[in-house]
C-alpha positions in Angstrom: 82.1 83.0 94.7 80.3 81.0 95.8 77.4 83.5 97.2 77.0 85.1 93.8 77.1 81.5 92.1 74.3 80.5 94.0 72.1 84.2 93.3 72.2 83.3 89.5 70.3 79.6 89.8 70.3 76.0 88.9 72.3 77.1 85.9 75.5 77.8 87.8 75.0 75.2 89.6 77.4 72.0 88.7 75.8 69.4 90.4 72.1 70.0 88.4 74.8 69.3 85.7 76.9 65.5 86.4 74.5 63.3 84.3 75.1 62.3 81.0 73.0 64.5 78.6 73.0 67.7 80.8 73.6 71.0 79.8 77.8 71.9 80.3 79.0 72.5 84.1 80.2 76.6 83.5 83.3 77.7 83.9 83.9 79.8 87.2 88.1 80.1 86.6 89.9 82.0 89.4 87.4 81.9 92.1 88.0 80.8 95.1 85.7 78.2 97.0 85.9 77.5 100.9 86.1 73.9 100.6 89.8 74.8 99.2 91.0 76.1 102.7 91.2 72.6 103.8 92.3 71.2 100.2 95.3 73.0 99.2 97.6 73.1 102.0 99.3 76.4 101.5 95.5 77.6 101.4 95.0 77.2 105.3 96.6 79.7 107.1 94.7 81.9 105.0 91.5 80.2 105.4 89.4 82.2 108.6 90.6 85.7 106.6 88.5 84.2 103.9 85.9 83.0 106.3 85.8 86.8 107.2 85.9 88.2 104.0 83.4 86.0 102.6 80.7 86.8 105.1 81.6 90.3 105.2 78.0 91.5 102.8 78.3 95.3 102.9 81.2 96.0 100.2 81.1 99.4 99.2 82.4 100.0 95.4 85.7 98.6 94.9 86.6 100.7 92.3 85.9 105.0 92.1 85.2 105.3 88.5 85.7 109.5 88.5 89.2 108.9 90.7 90.1 106.6 87.8 89.5 109.0 85.2 91.2 111.8 87.5 94.4 110.0 88.0 98.0 110.8 85.9 99.5 107.6 85.0 99.9 106.5 81.9 98.8 102.1 81.4 99.3 99.5 78.6 97.2 96.6 78.8 97.0 93.4 77.2 93.5 92.2 76.5 93.1 89.0 74.8 90.6 89.1 72.4 89.1 85.5 73.4 89.7 85.9 77.5 88.3 82.4 78.7 88.5 84.2 82.4 87.7 88.3 81.5 84.7 89.2 79.1 87.2 91.7 76.8 83.9 94.1 77.0 83.9 94.6 81.0 88.1 95.4 79.9 87.6 97.6 76.9 85.1 99.6 79.9 88.4 100.3 81.7 90.7 101.5 79.5 87.3 103.8 78.7 87.2 105.0 82.1 91.3 105.4 82.1 90.2 107.5 78.8 93.7 109.1 77.0 95.6 107.8 79.7 95.4 104.3 78.6 96.9 102.0 75.0 94.9 98.7 75.0 97.2 95.9 73.0 94.0 93.6 71.4 95.1 90.9 70.3 94.5 87.3 70.0 98.0 86.6 69.7 98.0 86.0 74.1 95.4 84.1 76.2 95.7 85.3 80.0 98.5 84.5 80.5 100.2 86.4 77.8 102.6 88.1 80.5 104.0 84.6 82.2 104.0 82.3 78.0 106.3 85.7 76.6 107.6 88.3 79.8 110.0 89.7 77.6 107.8 90.9 74.2 104.9 91.4 76.3 106.6 94.1 79.3 108.6 95.4 76.4 106.0 96.1 74.3 103.7 97.2 77.1 106.7 99.2 78.8 106.7 101.1 74.9 102.7 101.4 74.4 102.6 103.2 77.8 105.7 105.8 76.9 104.2 106.6 73.9 107.0 105.0 72.1 104.8 102.2 70.1 101.4 102.3 69.3 99.2 98.8 68.7 95.8 99.5 66.7 93.1 98.2 68.6 
């Protein structure tokens, strides 16, 4: 996360935005930074592995779009309309890769934590959608 953030320039460097009147600090949710391996006791045992992964620069594609399109499983997903962590367009593009096998429930009823907030309601609806028993207009 730190390497990518640094490549985005000063606008993403929170240290340039701490003075009164500065632009707001940009949100970087769900990221893991190197200092967390020291600050969070439960992450300390993972710090060596995290450092190895962070140093790796020759990552290939993480997902094979062709393989995703060829899959056979039906899926359903809750897409929060204004999710603060995941850009809705990215979720919709992923659903499009899966084609007719994917049912997207696009709603502002829940945020990113919808499954945690109301697990029975969300899971039951997604399961019914994946079986074709429930259509959610999205």
